[in-house]
PDB file of N, CA, C and O in Angstrom:
ATOM      1  N   MET A   1      93.655 113.604  99.681  1.00  0.00           N
ATOM      2  CA  MET A   1      93.780 112.141  99.703  1.00  0.00           C
ATOM      3  C   MET A   1      92.792 111.584  98.488  1.00  0.00           C
ATOM      4  O   MET A   1      91.735 112.102  98.128  1.00  0.00           O
ATOM      5  N   LYS A   2      93.387 110.451  97.982  1.00  0.00           N
ATOM      6  CA  LYS A   2      92.603 109.937  96.878  1.00  0.00           C
ATOM      7  C   LYS A   2      92.302 108.358  97.195  1.00  0.00           C
ATOM      8  O   LYS A   2      93.162 107.625  97.683  1.00  0.00           O
ATOM      9  N   ASN A   3      91.075 107.952  96.884  1.00  0.00           N
ATOM     10  CA  ASN A   3      90.619 106.618  97.007  1.00  0.00           C
ATOM     11  C   ASN A   3      91.175 105.877  95.750  1.00  0.00           C
ATOM     12  O   ASN A   3      90.804 106.140  94.606  1.00  0.00           O
ATOM     13  N   ILE A   4      92.078 104.947  96.063  1.00  0.00           N
ATOM     14  CA  ILE A   4      92.705 104.271  94.851  1.00  0.00           C
ATOM     15  C   ILE A   4      92.235 102.768  94.775  1.00  0.00           C
ATOM     16  O   ILE A   4      92.391 102.099  93.754  1.00  0.00           O
ATOM     17  N   PHE A   5      91.647 102.280  95.926  1.00  0.00           N
ATOM     18  CA  PHE A   5      91.256 100.777  95.779  1.00  0.00           C
ATOM     19  C   PHE A   5      90.099 100.632  96.715  1.00  0.00           C
ATOM     20  O   PHE A   5      90.148 101.084  97.859  1.00  0.00           O
ATOM     21  N   ASP A   6      88.977  99.953  96.197  1.00  0.00           N
ATOM     22  CA  ASP A   6      88.069  99.494  97.095  1.00  0.00           C
ATOM     23  C   ASP A   6      88.180  97.998  97.515  1.00  0.00           C
ATOM     24  O   ASP A   6      87.980  97.120  96.676  1.00  0.00           O
ATOM     25  N   ALA A   7      88.480  97.713  98.740  1.00  0.00           N
ATOM     26  CA  ALA A   7      88.879  96.344  99.140  1.00  0.00           C
ATOM     27  C   ALA A   7      87.667  95.638  99.449  1.00  0.00           C
ATOM     28  O   ALA A   7      86.692  96.258  99.873  1.00  0.00           O
ATOM     29  N   SER A   8      87.641  94.361  99.268  1.00  0.00           N
ATOM     30  CA  SER A   8      86.348  93.458  99.713  1.00  0.00           C
ATOM     31  C   SER A   8      86.325  93.353 101.144  1.00  0.00           C
ATOM     32  O   SER A   8      85.243  93.175 101.703  1.00  0.00           O
ATOM     33  N   ASN A   9      87.501  93.450 101.875  1.00  0.00           N
ATOM     34  CA  ASN A   9      87.352  93.223 103.340  1.00  0.00           C
ATOM     35  C   ASN A   9      88.759  93.929 103.905  1.00  0.00           C
ATOM     36  O   ASN A   9      89.606  94.465 103.191  1.00  0.00           O
ATOM     37  N   SER A  10      88.795  93.822 105.119  1.00  0.00           N
ATOM     38  CA  SER A  10      89.945  94.531 105.818  1.00  0.00           C
ATOM     39  C   SER A  10      91.281  93.728 105.717  1.00  0.00           C
ATOM     40  O   SER A  10      92.387  94.255 105.846  1.00  0.00           O
ATOM     41  N   ILE A  11      91.067  92.381 105.471  1.00  0.00           N
ATOM     42  CA  ILE A  11      92.357  91.469 105.188  1.00  0.00           C
ATOM     43  C   ILE A  11      92.929  92.027 103.853  1.00  0.00           C
ATOM     44  O   ILE A  11      94.090  92.434 103.797  1.00  0.00           O
ATOM     45  N   GLU A  12      92.161  92.038 102.864  1.00  0.00           N
ATOM     46  CA  GLU A  12      92.717  92.455 101.514  1.00  0.00           C
ATOM     47  C   GLU A  12      93.200  93.949 101.590  1.00  0.00           C
ATOM     48  O   GLU A  12      94.207  94.278 100.964  1.00  0.00           O
ATOM     49  N   ALA A  13      92.551  94.793 102.292  1.00  0.00           N
ATOM     50  CA  ALA A  13      92.870  96.160 102.531  1.00  0.00           C
ATOM     51  C   ALA A  13      94.330  96.289 103.155  1.00  0.00           C
ATOM     52  O   ALA A  13      95.129  97.121 102.727  1.00  0.00           O
ATOM     53  N   ASN A  14      94.622  95.427 104.176  1.00  0.00           N
ATOM     54  CA  ASN A  14      95.912  95.499 104.855  1.00  0.00           C
ATOM     55  C   ASN A  14      96.893  94.862 103.989  1.00  0.00           C
ATOM     56  O   ASN A  14      98.063  95.245 103.994  1.00  0.00           O
ATOM     57  N   LEU A  15      96.501  93.942 103.269  1.00  0.00           N
ATOM     58  CA  LEU A  15      97.446  93.362 102.303  1.00  0.00           C
ATOM     59  C   LEU A  15      97.997  94.362 101.201  1.00  0.00           C
ATOM     60  O   LEU A  15      99.181  94.414 100.871  1.00  0.00           O
ATOM     61  N   ILE A  16      97.053  95.093 100.713  1.00  0.00           N
ATOM     62  CA  ILE A  16      97.405  96.128  99.622  1.00  0.00           C
ATOM     63  C   ILE A  16      98.140  97.132 100.381  1.00  0.00           C
ATOM     64  O   ILE A  16      99.195  97.539  99.893  1.00  0.00           O
ATOM     65  N   LYS A  17      97.746  97.590 101.493  1.00  0.00           N
ATOM     66  CA  LYS A  17      98.494  98.756 102.258  1.00  0.00           C
ATOM     67  C   LYS A  17      99.937  98.272 102.592  1.00  0.00           C
ATOM     68  O   LYS A  17     100.842  99.107 102.589  1.00  0.00           O
ATOM     69  N   ASN A  18     100.191  97.013 102.871  1.00  0.00           N
ATOM     70  CA  ASN A  18     101.483  96.709 103.143  1.00  0.00           C
ATOM     71  C   ASN A  18     102.366  96.603 101.885  1.00  0.00           C
ATOM     72  O   ASN A  18     103.546  96.949 101.933  1.00  0.00           O
ATOM     73  N   ILE A  19     101.845  96.163 100.843  1.00  0.00           N
ATOM     74  CA  ILE A  19     102.493  96.294  99.498  1.00  0.00           C
ATOM     75  C   ILE A  19     102.857  97.527  99.049  1.00  0.00           C
ATOM     76  O   ILE A  19     103.949  97.708  98.509  1.00  0.00           O
ATOM     77  N   LEU A  20     101.983  98.474  99.231  1.00  0.00           N
ATOM     78  CA  LEU A  20     102.230  99.936  98.898  1.00  0.00           C
ATOM     79  C   LEU A  20     103.263 100.433  99.748  1.00  0.00           C
ATOM     80  O   LEU A  20     104.179 101.073  99.231  1.00  0.00           O
ATOM     81  N   GLU A  21     103.247 100.222 101.029  1.00  0.00           N
ATOM     82  CA  GLU A  21     104.285 100.793 101.972  1.00  0.00           C
ATOM     83  C   GLU A  21     105.588 100.111 101.729  1.00  0.00           C
ATOM     84  O   GLU A  21     106.632 100.754 101.841  1.00  0.00           O
ATOM     85  N   ARG A  22     105.595  98.796 101.388  1.00  0.00           N
ATOM     86  CA  ARG A  22     106.824  98.151 101.026  1.00  0.00           C
ATOM     87  C   ARG A  22     107.502  98.783  99.889  1.00  0.00           C
ATOM     88  O   ARG A  22     108.722  98.646  99.807  1.00  0.00           O
ATOM     89  N   GLU A  23     106.812  99.520  98.919  1.00  0.00           N
ATOM     90  CA  GLU A  23     107.227 100.293  97.735  1.00  0.00           C
ATOM     91  C   GLU A  23     107.393 101.666  98.080  1.00  0.00           C
ATOM     92  O   GLU A  23     107.670 102.460  97.181  1.00  0.00           O
ATOM     93  N   GLY A  24     107.257 102.072  99.300  1.00  0.00           N
ATOM     94  CA  GLY A  24     107.599 103.437  99.682  1.00  0.00           C
ATOM     95  C   GLY A  24     106.378 104.448  99.565  1.00  0.00           C
ATOM     96  O   GLY A  24     106.569 105.664  99.575  1.00  0.00           O
ATOM     97  N   VAL A  25     105.137 103.895  99.457  1.00  0.00           N
ATOM     98  CA  VAL A  25     103.880 104.722  99.293  1.00  0.00           C
ATOM     99  C   VAL A  25     103.127 104.594 100.651  1.00  0.00           C
ATOM    100  O   VAL A  25     102.770 103.505 101.101  1.00  0.00           O
ATOM    101  N   VAL A  26     102.915 105.770 101.261  1.00  0.00           N
ATOM    102  CA  VAL A  26     102.160 105.900 102.389  1.00  0.00           C
ATOM    103  C   VAL A  26     100.712 105.710 102.190  1.00  0.00           C
ATOM    104  O   VAL A  26     100.078 106.580 101.593  1.00  0.00           O
ATOM    105  N   ALA A  27     100.082 104.558 102.675  1.00  0.00           N
ATOM    106  CA  ALA A  27      98.715 104.414 102.531  1.00  0.00           C
ATOM    107  C   ALA A  27      97.892 104.282 103.802  1.00  0.00           C
ATOM    108  O   ALA A  27      98.332 103.776 104.834  1.00  0.00           O
ATOM    109  N   TYR A  28      96.669 104.773 103.656  1.00  0.00           N
ATOM    110  CA  TYR A  28      95.646 104.624 104.752  1.00  0.00           C
ATOM    111  C   TYR A  28      94.471 103.789 104.372  1.00  0.00           C
ATOM    112  O   TYR A  28      94.053 103.787 103.214  1.00  0.00           O
ATOM    113  N   ILE A  29      93.924 103.075 105.327  1.00  0.00           N
ATOM    114  CA  ILE A  29      92.691 102.297 105.226  1.00  0.00           C
ATOM    115  C   ILE A  29      91.489 103.148 105.834  1.00  0.00           C
ATOM    116  O   ILE A  29      91.528 103.622 106.969  1.00  0.00           O
ATOM    117  N   SER A  30      90.518 103.277 105.038  1.00  0.00           N
ATOM    118  CA  SER A  30      89.314 103.987 105.463  1.00  0.00           C
ATOM    119  C   SER A  30      88.106 102.975 105.488  1.00  0.00           C
ATOM    120  O   SER A  30      87.867 102.242 104.529  1.00  0.00           O
ATOM    121  N   GLY A  31      87.416 102.981 106.557  1.00  0.00           N
ATOM    122  CA  GLY A  31      86.264 102.150 106.790  1.00  0.00           C
ATOM    123  C   GLY A  31      86.601 100.816 107.250  1.00  0.00           C
ATOM    124  O   GLY A  31      85.763  99.927 107.100  1.00  0.00           O
ATOM    125  N   GLU A  32      87.686 100.570 107.773  1.00  0.00           N
ATOM    126  CA  GLU A  32      88.034  99.206 108.102  1.00  0.00           C
ATOM    127  C   GLU A  32      87.163  98.587 109.175  1.00  0.00           C
ATOM    128  O   GLU A  32      86.867  97.392 109.183  1.00  0.00           O
ATOM    129  N   TYR A  33      86.770  99.466 110.079  1.00  0.00           N
ATOM    130  CA  TYR A  33      86.043  99.006 111.332  1.00  0.00           C
ATOM    131  C   TYR A  33      84.499  99.142 111.179  1.00  0.00           C
ATOM    132  O   TYR A  33      83.755  98.843 112.113  1.00  0.00           O
ATOM    133  N   LEU A  34      84.020  99.609 109.958  1.00  0.00           N
ATOM    134  CA  LEU A  34      82.611  99.669 109.706  1.00  0.00           C
ATOM    135  C   LEU A  34      82.033  98.290 109.508  1.00  0.00           C
ATOM    136  O   LEU A  34      80.854  98.028 109.748  1.00  0.00           O
ATOM    137  N   GLN A  35      82.979  97.358 109.029  1.00  0.00           N
ATOM    138  CA  GLN A  35      82.318  96.003 108.813  1.00  0.00           C
ATOM    139  C   GLN A  35      81.878  95.393 109.975  1.00  0.00           C
ATOM    140  O   GLN A  35      80.901  94.651 109.871  1.00  0.00           O
ATOM    141  N   GLY A  36      82.409  95.555 111.097  1.00  0.00           N
ATOM    142  CA  GLY A  36      82.034  94.907 112.342  1.00  0.00           C
ATOM    143  C   GLY A  36      80.697  95.377 112.815  1.00  0.00           C
ATOM    144  O   GLY A  36      79.950  94.661 113.483  1.00  0.00           O
ATOM    145  N   GLY A  37      80.397  96.674 112.431  1.00  0.00           N
ATOM    146  CA  GLY A  37      79.032  97.145 112.813  1.00  0.00           C
ATOM    147  C   GLY A  37      77.879  96.662 112.149  1.00  0.00           C
ATOM    148  O   GLY A  37      76.761  96.992 112.546  1.00  0.00           O
ATOM    149  N   MET A  38      78.050  95.859 111.107  1.00  0.00           N
ATOM    150  CA  MET A  38      77.003  95.374 110.339  1.00  0.00           C
ATOM    151  C   MET A  38      76.376  93.970 110.824  1.00  0.00           C
ATOM    152  O   MET A  38      75.396  93.446 110.294  1.00  0.00           O
ATOM    153  N   GLY A  39      77.034  93.491 111.820  1.00  0.00           N
ATOM    154  CA  GLY A  39      76.562  92.237 112.385  1.00  0.00           C
ATOM    155  C   GLY A  39      76.734  91.052 111.505  1.00  0.00           C
ATOM    156  O   GLY A  39      77.840  90.826 111.014  1.00  0.00           O
ATOM    157  N   GLU A  40      75.698  90.268 111.267  1.00  0.00           N
ATOM    158  CA  GLU A  40      75.677  89.174 110.394  1.00  0.00           C
ATOM    159  C   GLU A  40      75.602  89.394 108.940  1.00  0.00           C
ATOM    160  O   GLU A  40      75.819  88.478 108.147  1.00  0.00           O
ATOM    161  N   LEU A  41      75.311  90.544 108.588  1.00  0.00           N
ATOM    162  CA  LEU A  41      75.123  90.988 107.106  1.00  0.00           C
ATOM    163  C   LEU A  41      76.482  91.258 106.635  1.00  0.00           C
ATOM    164  O   LEU A  41      77.313  91.876 107.301  1.00  0.00           O
ATOM    165  N   PRO A  42      76.702  90.732 105.362  1.00  0.00           N
ATOM    166  CA  PRO A  42      77.981  91.000 104.766  1.00  0.00           C
ATOM    167  C   PRO A  42      78.110  92.453 104.227  1.00  0.00           C
ATOM    168  O   PRO A  42      77.307  92.926 103.423  1.00  0.00           O
ATOM    169  N   ALA A  43      79.161  93.118 104.719  1.00  0.00           N
ATOM    170  CA  ALA A  43      79.291  94.632 104.347  1.00  0.00           C
ATOM    171  C   ALA A  43      80.241  94.725 103.262  1.00  0.00           C
ATOM    172  O   ALA A  43      81.401  94.349 103.432  1.00  0.00           O
ATOM    173  N   MET A  44      79.853  95.181 102.196  1.00  0.00           N
ATOM    174  CA  MET A  44      80.789  95.279 100.953  1.00  0.00           C
ATOM    175  C   MET A  44      80.985  96.807 100.548  1.00  0.00           C
ATOM    176  O   MET A  44      80.103  97.639 100.756  1.00  0.00           O
ATOM    177  N   GLY A  45      81.994  97.061 100.057  1.00  0.00           N
ATOM    178  CA  GLY A  45      82.248  98.511  99.466  1.00  0.00           C
ATOM    179  C   GLY A  45      82.453  99.551 100.540  1.00  0.00           C
ATOM    180  O   GLY A  45      82.180 100.725 100.295  1.00  0.00           O
ATOM    181  N   MET A  46      82.946  99.161 101.785  1.00  0.00           N
ATOM    182  CA  MET A  46      83.128 100.018 102.744  1.00  0.00           C
ATOM    183  C   MET A  46      84.571 100.372 103.159  1.00  0.00           C
ATOM    184  O   MET A  46      84.881 101.346 103.844  1.00  0.00           O
ATOM    185  N   VAL A  47      85.449  99.405 102.627  1.00  0.00           N
ATOM    186  CA  VAL A  47      86.925  99.512 103.011  1.00  0.00           C
ATOM    187  C   VAL A  47      87.624 100.065 101.712  1.00  0.00           C
ATOM    188  O   VAL A  47      87.535  99.572 100.587  1.00  0.00           O
ATOM    189  N   HIS A  48      88.321 101.160 102.073  1.00  0.00           N
ATOM    190  CA  HIS A  48      88.965 101.736 100.870  1.00  0.00           C
ATOM    191  C   HIS A  48      90.494 102.020 101.289  1.00  0.00           C
ATOM    192  O   HIS A  48      90.841 102.233 102.451  1.00  0.00           O
ATOM    193  N   ILE A  49      91.314 101.993 100.238  1.00  0.00           N
ATOM    194  CA  ILE A  49      92.706 102.347 100.457  1.00  0.00           C
ATOM    195  C   ILE A  49      92.830 103.808  99.846  1.00  0.00           C
ATOM    196  O   ILE A  49      92.348 104.134  98.761  1.00  0.00           O
ATOM    197  N   MET A  50      93.509 104.600 100.654  1.00  0.00           N
ATOM    198  CA  MET A  50      93.650 106.054 100.462  1.00  0.00           C
ATOM    199  C   MET A  50      95.188 106.452 100.314  1.00  0.00           C
ATOM    200  O   MET A  50      95.969 105.931 101.110  1.00  0.00           O
ATOM    201  N   VAL A  51      95.617 107.220  99.481  1.00  0.00           N
ATOM    202  CA  VAL A  51      96.877 107.713  99.368  1.00  0.00           C
ATOM    203  C   VAL A  51      96.936 109.150  99.141  1.00  0.00           C
ATOM    204  O   VAL A  51      95.928 109.729  98.735  1.00  0.00           O
ATOM    205  N   GLU A  52      98.020 109.783  99.364  1.00  0.00           N
ATOM    206  CA  GLU A  52      98.145 111.278  99.144  1.00  0.00           C
ATOM    207  C   GLU A  52      97.985 111.430  97.588  1.00  0.00           C
ATOM    208  O   GLU A  52      98.266 110.498  96.834  1.00  0.00           O
ATOM    209  N   ASN A  53      97.543 112.592  97.157  1.00  0.00           N
ATOM    210  CA  ASN A  53      97.248 112.961  95.838  1.00  0.00           C
ATOM    211  C   ASN A  53      98.560 112.730  94.968  1.00  0.00           C
ATOM    212  O   ASN A  53      98.426 112.116  93.909  1.00  0.00           O
ATOM    213  N   GLU A  54      99.683 113.132  95.305  1.00  0.00           N
ATOM    214  CA  GLU A  54     100.996 113.079  94.592  1.00  0.00           C
ATOM    215  C   GLU A  54     101.395 111.524  94.506  1.00  0.00           C
ATOM    216  O   GLU A  54     102.226 111.190  93.662  1.00  0.00           O
ATOM    217  N   ASP A  55     100.858 110.625  95.307  1.00  0.00           N
ATOM    218  CA  ASP A  55     101.353 109.217  95.173  1.00  0.00           C
ATOM    219  C   ASP A  55     100.242 108.438  94.357  1.00  0.00           C
ATOM    220  O   ASP A  55     100.456 107.243  94.155  1.00  0.00           O
ATOM    221  N   GLN A  56      99.204 108.940  93.923  1.00  0.00           N
ATOM    222  CA  GLN A  56      98.219 108.242  93.221  1.00  0.00           C
ATOM    223  C   GLN A  56      98.572 107.449  91.944  1.00  0.00           C
ATOM    224  O   GLN A  56      98.099 106.325  91.778  1.00  0.00           O
ATOM    225  N   GLN A  57      99.368 107.997  91.072  1.00  0.00           N
ATOM    226  CA  GLN A  57      99.828 107.188  89.912  1.00  0.00           C
ATOM    227  C   GLN A  57     100.708 106.053  90.309  1.00  0.00           C
ATOM    228  O   GLN A  57     100.517 104.942  89.815  1.00  0.00           O
ATOM    229  N   GLN A  58     101.744 106.283  91.246  1.00  0.00           N
ATOM    230  CA  GLN A  58     102.593 105.218  91.627  1.00  0.00           C
ATOM    231  C   GLN A  58     101.779 104.001  92.356  1.00  0.00           C
ATOM    232  O   GLN A  58     101.996 102.808  92.147  1.00  0.00           O
ATOM    233  N   ALA A  59     100.864 104.499  93.194  1.00  0.00           N
ATOM    234  CA  ALA A  59      99.964 103.456  93.801  1.00  0.00           C
ATOM    235  C   ALA A  59      99.139 102.642  92.936  1.00  0.00           C
ATOM    236  O   ALA A  59      98.970 101.435  93.113  1.00  0.00           O
ATOM    237  N   GLU A  60      98.575 103.384  91.905  1.00  0.00           N
ATOM    238  CA  GLU A  60      97.718 102.575  91.024  1.00  0.00           C
ATOM    239  C   GLU A  60      98.598 101.648  90.210  1.00  0.00           C
ATOM    240  O   GLU A  60      98.153 100.532  89.943  1.00  0.00           O
ATOM    241  N   LYS A  61      99.745 101.983  89.811  1.00  0.00           N
ATOM    242  CA  LYS A  61     100.608 101.088  89.177  1.00  0.00           C
ATOM    243  C   LYS A  61     100.881  99.827  89.982  1.00  0.00           C
ATOM    244  O   LYS A  61     100.761  98.703  89.494  1.00  0.00           O
ATOM    245  N   ILE A  62     101.247 100.060  91.219  1.00  0.00           N
ATOM    246  CA  ILE A  62     101.603  99.033  92.079  1.00  0.00           C
ATOM    247  C   ILE A  62     100.377  98.173  92.210  1.00  0.00           C
ATOM    248  O   ILE A  62     100.531  96.956  92.115  1.00  0.00           O
ATOM    249  N   ILE A  63      99.159  98.674  92.420  1.00  0.00           N
ATOM    250  CA  ILE A  63      98.004  97.784  92.491  1.00  0.00           C
ATOM    251  C   ILE A  63      97.734  97.032  91.184  1.00  0.00           C
ATOM    252  O   ILE A  63      97.363  95.860  91.240  1.00  0.00           O
ATOM    253  N   ARG A  64      97.895  97.619  90.075  1.00  0.00           N
ATOM    254  CA  ARG A  64      97.796  96.903  88.751  1.00  0.00           C
ATOM    255  C   ARG A  64      98.766  95.772  88.694  1.00  0.00           C
ATOM    256  O   ARG A  64      98.424  94.684  88.230  1.00  0.00           O
ATOM    257  N   ASP A  65     100.006  96.003  89.165  1.00  0.00           N
ATOM    258  CA  ASP A  65     100.872  94.982  89.149  1.00  0.00           C
ATOM    259  C   ASP A  65     100.556  93.879  90.132  1.00  0.00           C
ATOM    260  O   ASP A  65     100.837  92.731  89.788  1.00  0.00           O
ATOM    261  N   TRP A  66     100.021  94.082  91.283  1.00  0.00           N
ATOM    262  CA  TRP A  66      99.609  93.198  92.263  1.00  0.00           C
ATOM    263  C   TRP A  66      98.422  92.363  91.622  1.00  0.00           C
ATOM    264  O   TRP A  66      98.396  91.138  91.745  1.00  0.00           O
ATOM    265  N   GLU A  67      97.480  93.035  90.962  1.00  0.00           N
ATOM    266  CA  GLU A  67      96.431  92.351  90.244  1.00  0.00           C
ATOM    267  C   GLU A  67      96.835  91.297  89.250  1.00  0.00           C
ATOM    268  O   GLU A  67      96.189  90.262  89.087  1.00  0.00           O
ATOM    269  N   GLN A  68      98.034  91.632  88.531  1.00  0.00           N
ATOM    270  CA  GLN A  68      98.616  90.726  87.614  1.00  0.00           C
ATOM    271  C   GLN A  68      99.529  89.660  88.105  1.00  0.00           C
ATOM    272  O   GLN A  68     100.054  88.849  87.343  1.00  0.00           O
ATOM    273  N   GLY A  69      99.730  89.677  89.540  1.00  0.00           N
ATOM    274  CA  GLY A  69     100.519  88.623  90.081  1.00  0.00           C
ATOM    275  C   GLY A  69     101.951  88.964  90.150  1.00  0.00           C
ATOM    276  O   GLY A  69     102.741  88.050  90.388  1.00  0.00           O
ATOM    277  N   VAL A  70     102.410  90.231  89.962  1.00  0.00           N
ATOM    278  CA  VAL A  70     103.831  90.525  90.076  1.00  0.00           C
ATOM    279  C   VAL A  70     104.246  90.429  91.557  1.00  0.00           C
ATOM    280  O   VAL A  70     105.338  89.928  91.827  1.00  0.00           O
ATOM    281  N   TYR A  71     103.434  90.881  92.532  1.00  0.00           N
ATOM    282  CA  TYR A  71     103.751  90.769  93.930  1.00  0.00           C
ATOM    283  C   TYR A  71     103.278  89.412  94.556  1.00  0.00           C
ATOM    284  O   TYR A  71     102.186  88.922  94.269  1.00  0.00           O
ATOM    285  N   SER A  72     104.148  88.840  95.416  1.00  0.00           N
ATOM    286  CA  SER A  72     103.665  87.819  96.120  1.00  0.00           C
ATOM    287  C   SER A  72     103.490  88.110  97.546  1.00  0.00           C
ATOM    288  O   SER A  72     103.985  89.130  98.024  1.00  0.00           O
ATOM    289  N   ILE A  73     102.794  87.253  98.283  1.00  0.00           N
ATOM    290  CA  ILE A  73     102.367  87.670  99.574  1.00  0.00           C
ATOM    291  C   ILE A  73     103.554  87.173 100.543  1.00  0.00           C
ATOM    292  O   ILE A  73     103.491  87.382 101.755  1.00  0.00           O
TER     293      ILE A  73
END
């Protein structure tokens, strides 16, 4: 498994995961529930999008397209 995106929060992670899966890439969220364990402190850099090694290039392209506004919510 490869980490292809570090999300700022679980909402962004689920958004990316849904876009990837809509394009046929199975994605997993790692660290989604760690944010709640931090209490009042902002927890950054803990939520990651993971994909299988063979899907890495396709997933990275999809994320680049999303960052450039190709995908709408």
